C-alpha positions in Angstrom: -12.1 14.7 -11.9 -9.2 13.6 -10.3 -8.2 17.3 -9.4 -10.9 18.4 -7.7 -11.1 14.9 -5.5 -7.5 15.8 -4.9 -8.6 19.0 -3.4 -11.4 17.5 -1.2 -8.9 14.5 0.0 -6.4 17.7 1.2 -9.1 19.7 2.9 -10.5 17.0 4.7 -7.4 15.5 5.8 -5.9 18.6 6.5 -8.8 19.7 8.9 -8.6 15.9 10.6 -4.9 16.4 11.6 -5.2 19.7 12.5 -8.3 18.8 14.8 -6.2 16.0 16.5 -4.8 16.6 19.9 -1.1 18.0 20.4 1.2 19.8 18.4 4.2 20.3 16.8 5.8 23.1 19.5 4.8 20.4 21.9 7.5 17.9 21.6 9.8 20.9 21.7 8.5 22.8 25.3 6.7 20.3 27.2 10.0 18.4 27.9 12.0 21.3 28.2 12.0 22.6 31.5 13.3 25.7 30.7 11.2 26.4 27.8 8.9 29.5 28.6 5.5 30.0 27.3 6.7 32.8 25.2 9.0 30.6 23.4 6.7 28.7 23.0 4.3 31.2 21.6 7.0 32.2 19.0 7.2 28.8 17.9 3.5 28.7 16.7 4.3 32.1 15.4 7.1 30.5 13.6 5.1 27.8 12.1 2.1 29.7 11.2 0.1 27.6 13.6 -1.6 30.8 15.2 -3.1 31.6 12.0 -6.5 30.4 11.5 -6.8 26.9 9.7 -8.0 28.8 6.2 -5.2 30.6 6.3 -2.5 27.8 7.1 -4.6 25.6 4.2 -4.0 28.1 1.7 -0.9 28.5 2.4 0.0 25.1 2.0 -2.2 24.7 -1.3 -0.5 27.7 -2.4 3.0 25.7 -2.0 1.7 22.7 -3.4 0.1 24.5 -6.8 4.2 25.4 -7.1 5.5 21.4 -6.1 6.2 22.5 -2.9 5.6 20.4 0.1 7.2 22.8 3.0 9.9 22.2 4.9 9.7 19.5 8.0 8.9 20.3 11.2 11.6 18.0 12.2 15.2 18.9 14.1 16.9 19.1 10.2 14.3 20.7 8.6 15.1 19.3 5.4 12.7 20.1 2.4 9.5 17.4 3.1 10.0 16.6 -1.4 13.6 15.3 -0.9 12.2 13.1 2.4 9.7 11.8 0.7 11.4 11.1 -2.4 14.1 9.0 -0.6 11.9 6.8 1.1 9.2 6.1 -1.4 11.1 4.0 -4.1 11.7 1.3 -1.4 7.6 1.0 -0.9 6.5 1.4 -4.4 9.1 -1.6 -5.1 8.3 -3.6 -1.8 4.4 -3.0 -2.8 4.5 -3.6 -6.9 6.4 -6.9 -5.7 3.6 -7.8 -3.4 1.1 -7.2 -6.3 2.4 -9.6 -8.5 2.8 -12.0 -5.9 -0.5 -11.4 -5.2 -1.7 -12.0 -9.0 0.3 -14.8 -9.6 -0.6 -16.7 -7.0 -4.6 -15.7 -6.5 -5.7 -16.0 -10.0 -4.4 -19.4 -10.6 -5.8 -20.3 -6.8 -9.4 -18.9 -7.6 -9.2 -20.2 -11.4 -8.7 -23.9 -10.2 -11.2 -23.4 -7.0 -13.8 -22.6 -9.2 -13.1 -25.0 -12.4 -12.8 -27.9 -9.0 -15.5 -26.6 -7.3 -16.2 -28.5 -3.6 -13.0 -30.7 -4.3 -9.9 -31.1 -1.5 -8.2 -28.6 -3.3 -11.4 -26.0 -3.3 -11.9 -27.0 0.1 -8.2 -26.3 1.4 -7.9 -23.0 0.0 -11.2 -22.1 1.5 -9.6 -22.8 5.0 -6.7 -20.8 4.0 -9.0 -18.1 2.8 -10.4 -17.7 6.7 -6.9 -18.0 7.9 -5.8 -14.7 5.7 -8.4 -12.7 6.6 -8.4 -13.7 10.4 -4.5 -13.2 11.0 -3.9 -9.7 12.1 -0.6 -8.7 9.7 1.8 -7.5 12.3 1.0 -10.4 14.6 1.6 -12.6 11.6 5.0 -10.7 11.1 5.9 -11.1 14.6 5.6 -15.0 15.3 7.6 -15.0 11.4 10.8 -13.1 12.9 10.6 -15.2 15.5 10.7 -18.5 13.4 12.6 -17.6 10.5 15.1 -14.7 11.9 15.9 -15.9 15.7 15.1 -19.7 15.7 16.2 -20.6 12.8 18.6 -18.1 11.6 17.0 -18.2 8.4 15.8 -15.0 7.4 17.1 -11.5 8.4 14.1 -9.6 10.3 15.5 -5.7 9.7 16.2 -3.3 7.5 16.7 -3.8 3.6 20.6 -4.7 3.9 23.4 -6.4 6.2 26.3 -5.5 7.7 29.1 -5.2 5.2 26.5 -5.2 2.2 28.9 -2.9 0.1 31.5 -5.5 0.3 29.7 -8.3 -1.1 29.8 -9.1 -4.8 26.8 -8.2 -7.1 25.2 -11.0 -7.1 25.5 -11.1 -3.1 24.2 -7.8 -2.9 20.9 -9.2 -5.0 20.8 -12.2 -2.7 21.3 -10.1 0.2 18.6 -7.6 -0.7 16.2 -10.5 -1.6 16.6 -12.8 1.8 15.3 -9.0 3.4 12.3 -8.6 1.3 11.2 -11.9 1.5 9.2 -11.6 5.2 7.9 -7.9 4.5 6.8 -9.2 0.5 5.2 -12.4 2.4 3.3 -10.0 5.4 2.1 -7.7 2.7 0.9 -9.9 0.1 -0.6 -12.7 2.7 -4.1 -10.2 3.4 -4.6 -9.8 -0.2 -3.7 -13.3 -1.3 -6.3 -14.4 0.9 -8.7 -12.1 -0.6 -7.8 -12.0 -4.5 -8.2 -16.1 -4.4 -12.2 -15.9 -3.2 -13.0 -12.8 -5.3 -11.2 -14.8 -8.4 -13.6 -17.7 -7.3 -16.1 -16.0 -7.0 -16.3 -14.7 -10.4 -15.1 -17.5 -12.4 -18.5 -19.4 -10.6 -20.4 -16.7 -12.0 -19.1 -16.6 -15.2 -18.5 -20.5 -16.2 -22.2 -20.7 -15.5 -23.0 -18.1 -18.7 -25.0 -19.2 -21.6 -21.8 -18.0 -24.0 -19.8 -20.7 -21.9 -22.1 -23.5 -22.6 -21.7 -22.6 -26.1 -18.2 -22.5 -26.5 -18.4 -25.8 -25.3 -20.5 -26.6 -27.4 -18.7 -25.9 -30.4 -16.1 -28.2 -29.0 -13.7 -26.1 -28.0 -11.0 -27.5 -25.5 -11.6 -26.9 -21.9 -8.4 -24.8 -21.2 -9.4 -22.3 -24.1 -13.0 -21.9 -22.9 -11.1 -21.2 -19.2 -8.4 -18.9 -20.3 -9.7 -17.5 -23.1 -13.5 -16.9 -22.9 -14.1 -17.3 -19.1 -10.9 -15.6 -17.2 -11.3 -12.2 -19.8 -14.9 -11.4 -18.4 -13.9 -12.9 -14.6 -10.9 -10.1 -14.6 -13.3 -7.3 -14.7 -14.2 -7.3 -10.8 -10.3 -8.0 -9.9 -9.2 -5.1 -11.7 -11.7 -2.7 -9.9 -10.5 -3.9 -6.4 -6.9 -4.2 -7.7 -7.3 0.0 -8.1 -9.2 0.4 -4.6 -6.4 -1.8 -3.3 -3.6 0.7 -4.2 -4.2 2.8 -0.6 -4.5 -0.1 1.2 -1.4 -1.9 0.5 0.0 1.9 1.1 -1.6 1.9 4.4 -0.1 -1.7 5.7 3.6 -0.9 4.4 3.4 1.4 7.8 3.0 -1.9 9.7 5.3 -3.7 8.4 7.9 -1.1 7.6 7.7 -0.3 11.4 8.2 -3.8 12.6 11.1 -4.8 10.1 12.0 -1.3 10.4 12.3 -0.8 6.6 13.6 3.1 5.5 10.4 3.4 3.8 7.4 6.1 3.4 5.0 4.1 5.9 7.8 4.2 8.7 8.3 7.9 7.7 4.6 8.4 7.8 4.7 7.0 11.3 7.5 8.7 12.6 5.5 11.9 10.8 2.8 11.2 13.1 4.5 10.7 16.1 6.7 14.4 15.7 3.3 15.9 14.4 4.5 17.1 11.6 2.2 18.1 9.6 3.9 19.3 6.3 5.5 15.5 6.3 2.4 14.0 6.7 0.5 16.2 4.4 3.2 15.4 1.8 3.0 11.7 2.3 -0.9 11.8 2.4 -1.2 13.7 -0.9 1.5 11.2 -2.5 -0.8 8.2 -1.6 -3.7 10.2 -2.6 -2.2 10.7 -6.2 -1.2 7.1 -6.0 -4.9 5.7 -5.4 -6.4 8.2 -8.3 -3.7 6.8 -10.6 -4.8 3.2 -9.3 -8.5 3.9 -10.6 -7.4 5.7 -13.6 -5.2 2.5 -14.4 -8.2 0.3 -13.5 -10.5 2.2 -16.0 -7.8 1.8 -18.5 -7.6 -2.1 -17.6 -11.2 -2.3 -18.1 -10.9 -0.9 -21.6 -8.1 -3.6 -22.2 -9.8 -6.4 -21.1 -13.3 -5.9 -22.2 -13.7 -4.6 -25.9 -17.3 -3.9 -25.5 -16.2 -1.3 -23.3 -13.4 0.1 -25.8 -16.0 0.0 -28.2 -18.1 2.5 -26.6 
């Protein structure tokens, strides 16, 4: 079902993009006083914008079948795939780090909050969760940039490398990269960290009330074994689902923090493409995002089977 679903996504996004006001030719003609209406029509014909929408989509789909995303409408006219290949590793790397931070922090917080329900720790994390949900990521990013970058001067606030990066030692390059990643990764993970910890707490509270947990305790098993071996694996199933569905949210969120921190990733490239009405570039990035989302759902299904033997045997 991944292939027809991908086709449906491309059809809807292609239509919506072309329904938006403005065309790529507007930026090249409306700001140029010497550009005539004839020139604008010739540019529309050059980009196939004068053809019906279904013809444009059919041509684009034919190129996509050959893994050809076409050429960018920008002045460099570079292949879209080359532009995405340059930026995609940066975005994927930051998002993978964000997911690892989310899982590494949210799952233990959720478990401890459920095991020690209504304790001071649980109440404190509840306040943290509500703050995480209520705080806009772009606003928090600007505050942290002002505090750690401008006032304290502890962390860089733009890009991934400092001036003179190529002259640093191997250890210095790694340290410089890590310093540049602290704020973007934290901003990317902050909202998800709050949500996942709350989901984990809710799932654990439901699981620990089940009869098989009571039986495990009655058998004399250690509380650590009961929680980590019997309760945790069952509580992880909804988390796996949410993790698979959160992939598009992480990619969409990269547009915000990559633009704020001037990170040369796919989110920044997407933002620039939208501002320039670069249709091939926009569609190429959306297709990559859709493929990653479908792969995330597939990995969630595989994770189900790994976490629950009942699903694996059925």
